[in-house]
C-alpha positions as CSV (number, residue, x, y, z in Angstrom):
1,X,92.1,174.1,69.3
2,X,95.2,174.3,71.4
3,X,98.2,176.4,70.8
4,X,101.8,175.3,71.3
5,X,104.5,177.6,72.7
6,X,107.6,177.7,70.5
7,X,109.6,175.9,73.3
8,X,107.4,172.7,72.8
9,X,108.3,172.5,69.1
10,X,111.9,173.4,69.7
11,X,112.1,170.6,72.3
12,X,111.1,168.2,69.5
13,X,113.3,169.6,66.8
14,X,116.4,169.7,68.9
15,X,115.6,166.4,70.6
16,X,116.1,167.9,74.1
17,X,115.4,166.0,77.3
18,X,111.6,166.6,77.3
19,X,111.1,165.8,73.7
20,X,109.3,162.6,74.5
21,X,106.9,164.3,76.9
22,X,106.1,166.8,74.1
23,X,105.7,164.1,71.5
24,X,103.4,162.1,73.7
25,X,101.3,165.0,74.4
26,X,100.9,165.9,70.8
27,X,100.0,162.2,69.9
28,X,97.5,162.0,72.7
29,X,95.4,165.0,71.9
30,X,92.4,165.1,69.7
31,X,92.5,168.9,69.5
32,X,93.6,170.8,66.4
33,X,97.1,172.0,67.1
34,X,98.2,175.5,66.4
35,X,101.3,177.6,66.6
36,X,101.7,181.4,66.1
37,X,103.7,183.0,63.3
38,X,105.8,184.4,66.1
39,X,106.7,180.8,67.1
40,X,107.5,180.0,63.5
41,X,110.0,182.9,63.4
42,X,111.6,181.7,66.7
43,X,111.8,178.1,65.5
44,X,113.3,179.1,62.1
45,X,115.9,181.2,64.0
46,X,117.0,178.1,65.9
47,X,116.7,175.8,62.9
48,X,119.0,178.0,60.8
49,X,121.5,178.5,63.7
50,X,121.7,174.8,64.4
51,X,121.9,174.0,60.6
52,X,118.9,171.7,60.8
53,X,117.4,170.3,57.6
54,X,115.1,173.3,56.8
55,X,112.8,171.2,54.5
56,X,112.1,168.9,57.5
57,X,111.4,171.8,59.7
58,X,109.0,173.3,57.2
59,X,107.2,169.9,56.9
60,X,106.9,169.7,60.7
61,X,105.5,173.2,60.9
62,X,103.0,172.5,58.2
63,X,101.4,169.9,60.5
64,X,100.0,172.8,62.6
65,X,97.5,175.6,62.1
66,X,99.4,178.9,61.7
67,X,97.9,181.8,63.7
68,X,98.7,185.3,62.7
69,X,99.0,188.4,64.8
70,X,97.0,191.5,64.6
71,X,97.1,195.0,66.2
72,X,94.8,194.1,69.1
73,X,97.2,191.3,70.0
74,X,100.1,193.7,70.3
75,X,98.0,196.1,72.4
76,X,96.9,193.2,74.7
77,X,100.6,192.2,75.1
78,X,101.7,195.7,76.0
79,X,98.9,195.9,78.6
80,X,99.7,192.5,80.2
81,X,103.4,192.0,79.9
82,X,104.5,194.4,82.8
83,X,108.1,194.7,81.6
84,X,108.7,190.9,81.6
85,X,108.9,188.8,78.4
86,X,106.8,190.6,75.8
87,X,107.0,187.5,73.5
88,X,105.1,185.4,76.0
89,X,102.4,188.0,76.2
90,X,102.1,188.3,72.5
91,X,101.9,184.5,72.1
92,X,99.0,184.3,74.6
93,X,97.2,187.3,73.1
94,X,97.1,185.5,69.7
95,X,96.1,182.2,71.2
96,X,93.3,183.9,73.2
97,X,92.0,185.9,70.3
98,X,91.9,182.8,68.1
99,X,89.8,181.0,70.6
100,X,92.3,178.4,71.6
101,X,91.1,176.4,74.6
102,X,94.6,176.1,76.1
103,X,98.2,177.2,75.6
104,X,100.8,174.5,76.0
105,X,104.3,175.3,77.3
106,X,107.4,174.2,79.1
107,X,107.8,177.6,80.6
108,X,106.9,177.6,84.3
109,X,107.2,181.4,84.6
110,X,104.9,181.9,81.8
111,X,102.4,179.5,83.3
112,X,102.5,181.3,86.6
113,X,102.4,184.8,85.2
114,X,99.6,184.3,82.7
115,X,97.6,181.5,84.1
116,X,94.7,184.0,84.9
117,X,94.4,185.2,81.3
118,X,93.7,181.8,79.7
119,X,94.2,178.0,80.5
120,X,97.8,177.1,80.3
121,X,99.0,173.5,80.5
122,X,102.6,173.1,81.7
123,X,104.4,170.0,80.2
124,X,107.2,168.3,82.0
C-alpha cells in the first residue's frame, strides 16, 4: 500500500500544472492507494472554498483506502516535526504505522526532511 499526500489529490482536483504527473502515477501503480483522514479534511477545505462539486470530490476520495489517526501518531509527529510543519509529520506517522511502503508527495521540503523516516517518492 502507498499513501498519497493531500497535495497530490489537490493537484488532480484543482487541475494544476502537475495534475497529469499525478494522474499518470496513480494509473501506473499496482499498489493499493491510501490517504489519511487528515488529507480528507484538507482536501474538503479546498473543495468547499473553491466551490467544487462535493459529490464528485467524495466519489474520488472513496477510490482510496482511508487511514485514521491514533494517539501514537500524534506522539510520533510531536517527536519528529521539530517546529516545522506538524501536518507533514502527522501524515507520515499515520502512513508509517499503517505499513505503507511509500509516501507520495509533491513537497520537496517534506521529502528532504522526512526521507530517513520512511521511503518518500517525490513526483514532479
